[in-house]
N, C-alpha and C positions, 0 to 999 in steps of 0.2 A: 471824279469819283463821288458817288452819293452814299450816304449812310442814313438809314431811316427815311429815305426819300428826299433828303436835303443835301445840297452840295457841300463837300468838304474842301476847304481851301488848302493849298499847299502851305505848309508851316511858314515859309518865307513871306507869304502874302497876307497873313493874319495881322490885323491891327486892333487897337483899342476900340474902334468903331464897331467891330464885330461883337462886342460885349456891352454895348451901350444903347439905351433907348430913353428918351425923355417924354414919351407920350402919355405917361400916367400923372404928370405933374398938375394938369388942369382938368376940371370937369369936362366930360364929354357933352356934346350937343344932343339933347333929347328932342327928337322930331318924329315920334311915333305915338300910336294910340295907347300903348301900355304905360308910358311914362318912365321908362328906364333905358339906359344905354350901357353896354359893356365895351370897354376898350382893352384889348388883349395885349400882353407883353409876352409873346411866345416865340417859338423858333421861326415863325414867319416874319417877325419883326426884329429879332435878335439872333442872328445866325450862330453866335457863340453858344447858344443854348443847346444846339444839336448834341444829342447823346447824354445830356446832363440830367434829364428827368425832372425838371422844375420849370414853372412859369408863373406869371402873375396876371391879374386883370384888375382894372378899376371899374366899379359899377356905380353909376350915378342914378339917383331916383328923384323925380319931381315930387312935390307933395301929392300923396295918394298914388304914386307910381308903383308899378309891379314888375318884378322880374318873373315872368310867368313860369308855371311848372315846366321843368326841363331836367335833363340828365347829362352827365359827363361820362361817356362810356370808357374813357381811358384814365380817369383820375378821381381821387378824393379831392374835395375842395375845403379850404378853411378860409373864413372871412374875418377881417378885423374892421370894426366900424370906425370910420374916420369922423363922420358927422351924422347927427340925426338919430332917429330911432326906427327900428324895423321889426316887423313880425316875420319870423323865419321858420321854416320847417322842412322836414323830409318824411317820406313814407317808406316804411320797410317793405320787404317782399311778403310779409305776413299782413300787410295792409294796416300797420299801426303808424299813426302820425306822431312824430316827435316835434314839438314846436316851442318857441320861446320868443319873448320880446327882448330885443337886444338894443343897446344904446352905445354912444360914443365910448370907445375903449374896450368894448366887449369882443369876444371871439366866439365863433360857432363853427362846427364841422359838419359837412355833408358827406357821408360815405360814398365811395365810388359807385357809379351806376344807378344810384337811387334817385327817384324823382324828388325834386325839391323846389323851393320858391323863396322869394323875399318880397315883402310888401311894406312900403312906407306909408304908415297910417298917420303920420304927422302933417302939420301945416307948413313945414319948411323942408327944403331939400335935404337929402341924405346921401351918403357915399360910403363905400367899403373898398378895401383892398382884398382881393381874393388870391390865395396861393393854391397851386396845384402840384401834385407829384407826377407831372407829365410835361414834356416840352410842348405838347399839343393835345390838350385834354379833350377837345371836341365838345360841342354843345348840340343837344338835340331837344328842341322845344316841342313839347308833346302836341299842342294844338296845331302848330305849323306843320309838323311832321305828318300828322294824320289828314289835315285838310288842304295842304298846298303841295303835296308831293307830285313829282313828274315821273312816270305817268301817275294819274290820280288813283288813290285808293277807291275801289268801287263804292258807289253810293250805298248799295245794299249792305256792304260791310259796316259802313258808318251808321246807317239808320238802325241796324240791329244792335250794334255795339252800344250806342248812346240812347236807344229806345226813343228815337225822334223820327220825324218824317223827312222826305226828300226836300221839301221847302226849307226846313230848318238847316239841313246840310248845305243847301245852296247859299243860304243867308250867311252861314259861318264862313264858307269858302270865299264869298265876296268880301267879307270884312277882313279876312286874313290875307287875301291876295296882295302880292307886292304892288305898290303904287307905281303906276306908269309915269315915266319922266318925259 
């Protein structure tokens, strides 16, 4: 039996392991061009979260690292700064930016579905714990969504949207394309 698309165990087979995850204890490995990595603790990692409407993530930032503009279509996000200092912000549907410099011990909230970002402007690593009011908040990175979708968003849509030429669109697509292993 599945609920919310995830299997439900028979009560007799549920164990403590279904409610445990140690994956946020250590910083994630940052191996991308933006300088950040998010490690989720959601229903995909903790089966006991199914139907509970909560999850966490740890986000680690290299010096100068960015968690690029993105949205969570199914959740509000709240961050708690573990280490470092970040510039954070979100943009309302009336195109107003709310931004703040946050440091260790600070909390900031990003309303559900709004485009937001976090940038480490410091010269040392930073990290946050993010809480979500969804067992699986989803993340949609704006640039990756527009420039690396399958099938591709037509170039004429991207050129007109961003007021750039086809060469610039190709350049962005090549920079954002997943690295071949």
